[in-house]
N, C-alpha and C positions, 0 to 999 in steps of 0.2 A: 245162779248168783251172778250178778253183773255190777258194773259201776264201781262206786267207791269201796264197797266191801271187798270185792275181788282184788282191787288195786292194793288195798291194805294187806290182804292175805298174801299176795305175791311178794310184797316187800318184806313181810314177816318171814316168809320162806327164805328169801335171799339172805336176810339177817342171820337166821339160824344156820343156814348152810355155809355162810361166810365164816362164822365162828367154829362150825363143826358140831355135830350132834353131841359127841361125848363131852367136849369142852363146854357146850351150852348147858347140858344137863348138870355138869359139875358146878358151873358158875351160878346157876339159878336154883339148884336144888329141885328141879322139876324132871319128870321122866321124859324119855324120848316120845312116848305116846302122847303125853300132855302137850309137849312142844309141837308135835305133829298136828294135833287138833287145832292149834292156834292158826295154822295156815291151810288147813284142809278146806276144800271147797265142797265137801259132801254136805248135803242138806241138813243132816243132824248136827253139823258143826258150824253152820252158817252164822250163828249169832255169837260164836266164841272168838274172842280176840285176846291177844297177849296183854296182860296187865302192864301198866306204864312203868312200874319199878323193874319188871323183868326186861322190858325194852331198854331201859337205861343201862342195866348191867350188861346186856348183850351188845348194845351199841358201843359201850366202852371197850369191850373185848374185841369187837370188830374194827374199831378205829374209824368208823364212819356211821353217821346217823341215818341208816336206811329207812326205818319206820318214821322217824321224826321228819325226815325230808318228804316222805310220802304224805304225811298229815299236813305239812305246810303247803305242799302243792295242791292238795284237795281244797284247802281253804283260800287259795289264791295268794298265799304268802310264800316266802322264800327263806330257806336256811342256807347260810353261807358257812361252808365247812372250811376251817382254816388249818391246813396241814402243818403250818408252822407252830400250831399249838396242839400237839397231840395230847392225849390224856396223859398228863405228866405225873410222875411220882409226887407224893405229898411233899410240899415245901413247908418249911417251918416259918414262923412269923418273922424272923429276922430276914429271911430271903424275900418275903413279901414287902417288908419295909424298904429294903434296899432297892427292889424293883420299882416301888412307888417313888422313891427319891430320884432314881434315874429317869423315870418317865416324866416326872414333874420338871426336872432340870432340862430335859429335851424340849418340853413344851415352852418353858420360859425362854430358852435360847431361840426357838423358832419365833416366839412373840417379839422378842427384842430385835431380831433381824428384820421382822416384817414391818415394824413401826419406825424403823430408822428414817424413812423418807416421809413419814407422817400419813401414809396411806397403806392400807392392807389390800393387796391385789387379790384377785380370785385365786391364783395359784398359791399365794401365801396363806389365804384362808383355808384352802384345801389341805395344805401341809399341816396347819395348826389343828384342823379338824381331825386329821389322821392321828396326830399326837394325843389329842383329847380322847379319842376313842381307845387308844392304847392305854392311856392313863385310867380310863373308866374300866377297862378289862382288869387291870391290876386291882382296882378297888373292889370289883366283884369277886376276884379271887380271895382278897382279904376278908370280905364279908362272908363268903362260903366257909373259909377256915374258922372264923370266929363263931359262926353258927354251929359248925361241927363240934367245936370245943365246948360251946355252951350247952349242947344237948347230950354231951357225954361221949 
């Protein structure tokens, strides 16, 4: 086994060992043997890979997207891990609305300051982009919360 398959298997192994076998088994409901098969490079397990829902559970427990990052690298993409946004405990809708209001206010303040002279400079545009991305993340959090509530 070589190439991308081995690369994914190695990152799967790192993920499981980061969480710890016992904790990984408990979090996923899978046996130690099953988890071991997902990263085994033995020929009989060459076509076995960890299901994406299991990856998600373990990456949340690990606090780092080991397998997701490996998949992104293989496709030429990049995953940006934001340690300032660890997998946070559930927020209620009021917390989300407050965060949304705060981020929008910051964006509007940045916009107001940027257009005072009638020209938005490159640095001002970058700051506004940064605030827009932060606002977008809050909206994504709200969307995820609403989808979770809508599906039960």
